N, C-alpha and C positions, 0 to 999 in steps of 0.2 A: 095669324102668322106674319102678316105684313108689319104689325107693330113690333114683333120680335125681330124681324129683319132690319127695321130701322134702328132698334137698339144695337143689333150686331154691327151695323155700319158705323154707328157712333163709337162703339168700343174699338173697332178697327181704326178709325180716324185718330183716336187717342193714342193707341200704341204705335201707329205710323209716325205720329208727331214725336213721341218719346224716342222711338228708334232713331229717327233722323237727328235729334238733338244729342243722343248718346254717342253718335259717331264722332262728335267734336271732343268727347272725353278721351278718345283714342289719341287724337292729335295733341291734346293737352298733356297726356301722359308721356308721349314721345318727346315733346319739347322740354318738359321738366326733367325727364331722365337724361336727355342730352345736355341740358344746361348744368345739371348737377355733376355730370361726369367731367365736363369742361372745367368747371370751377374747382372741382376736387383735384384734377391733374395740374391745373395752372397755378392755383393758389394754395393747394393743400388744405382746403376748407370744405367742410361738409356739414350736413345737418340731418338728424333723424326725421325732422319734419318733411324734408324733401323726399325721403324714402317712403314715409308713411302716406304722403299725399298721392304717390304713385299707386300704392296699394288701394287707397280709397277710390281712385279713378278706375282702376281695374275692377274693383268690386261694383262700382256704378255701371260699368259697361256690361258686366256679367249679369247682375241682378235686374237692372232696368231694361236690358235688352232681351230678357227671356220671353216676355209677351210678344215683342216684335218678331222674334224668331219663330214663334208658333204661328203668328199671323202670316209670315212669309213662307210657311210650310218648309222651313229649312232645318227642322230638328231631325234627329237620327231616326231612320226607319230600318226595319229588317227587309232590305230591298228584294232579296231573292224570294221572299214570301209575298210581299205586297204587290210586286209587279206581275205575279201570276194570278192574282185575284181580280175580280171585277171591281169597278168603282163602288158599286152598291155594297159589296162585301167589305171593302176597305172602310166605307163610311160607317158600317155597323161596328166594325172593330174599333174605329176611332171613338164612337159613342161610348162603348164599353170602357175603353181606356180613360176617356175624359171623366166619366161619372164615377168609376170605381177606383181610379188611381190618382189622376192628376188633380182633380178638384178637391178630394179629401186631403191630399198631401198639402196643397196650397193653404187650405183652411187651417190645418194643423200647424204649419210653419208660421203663419200669421199669428196664431194664438200663442205659440211658444216664444216668438221673437219680440212681440210687442212689449211684454214686461221688461225684457232686457233693455230695450230702447228707453222706456220710461225711467228705469232706475238710473241709467247713464245721464239722461236729461235732467232729472231732479238733483242728482248728486254732482253734476258737472264733471263726470269721470274723465280723466286724462290718461293718455298712454303712459305706461310705466317706463318707457325709454326717455332718456334725457332730451329735452326739447321736443318731445312728442306732441301729437295733436289731441284735441278733445275727441271722445269716442262716439258721442251720440249720432253724429251725421252718418258714419258708416254703419252703425247699428240700425238706423232708420231705413237704410237701403234694403234690409232683409224683408220686413213686412211690406214695404212699398213695392219691391220687386215681385213678391209673391201675390200681392193684391192685383198688380197689372197682369200677371200670369193667370190668375183666377178669372179676371174679367175676360181675358182673351179666350180662356177655356169655355166660358159661357157663350161667347160669340161663335166659336167653332162648333159647339154643340148645336146651337140654333141653325147654323148653316148645314150641318150634316142631316139634321131632322128635316129641314126644308128640302134638301136634295132628295131624301127618301120619299117625301110626299109630293115631289114633282114641282115644288115652288121655285127651285133653283136648278139651272142646267148643270152646274158643277158643284162639287162638295167643298172646293178650296177657293179661297180668295186669290191665291197666287199659286201657279203650278211650279213646283220646285224643279231645278235643273237636274239633269241626269247625274247620278252619283257614279263614283268610280266602280262600284259593285254592279251597276246596271249596264255600263258600257260593254264589258266583256260578254254579258248575256245577250245583248243585242247583236254584237258581232257574230256570236256563235249561231244565233237564229238566222242571220243572213247567210252564213256559210252553209247551214243545213238546208236552206230553202232550195227547191228544185230549180234548176237553171232553165228558163223559158226561151232564152235566145239560142237559136241554132246557128252553127258555124258552117258556112259553105266551104267545101274543099277547094283548095287553090287549083286553078286551071294550069295545066301544063303549057309551057310556052312552046 
């Protein structure tokens, strides 16, 4: 189990690094979008390449950041169910979801998208828009993103199993922040809790 936990930590470090690098793609997309808008308004000049590179950068953020999102426990959960279950029950549900849904889906998407990338790479496929970009870099993002997601799913599976076996105190690497769905439930629980503080009657002057 310790060898598997070392593997998990290595995968976590990889997706942590990729996630931090991907953040810079957001800045690049904003700068390119703003620059393109200024040039278009000021000089009435534009290019499809500027528009497509923004799409490529957005695709990079979305695809390459999927594994990082799973690592940070920031993906969507059904909060009103998960918050009422124990950590052990949530860990078992996570294991079933990882093994039965996420990992098979990631493998399928890698298998389907890799030939698309290879055809674009070999043929030098270019966008059909005038002045458009080559297609293979954005197509490569699909198998690369799902490969990172698959690796992170393996890491999360190891951590859940280790938690159930008592080798880890927590099933998650990072505890996600409270969601908008959880906050009203917590407030309602506080409101329903019995009041333990007693109020003394005011003394007559």
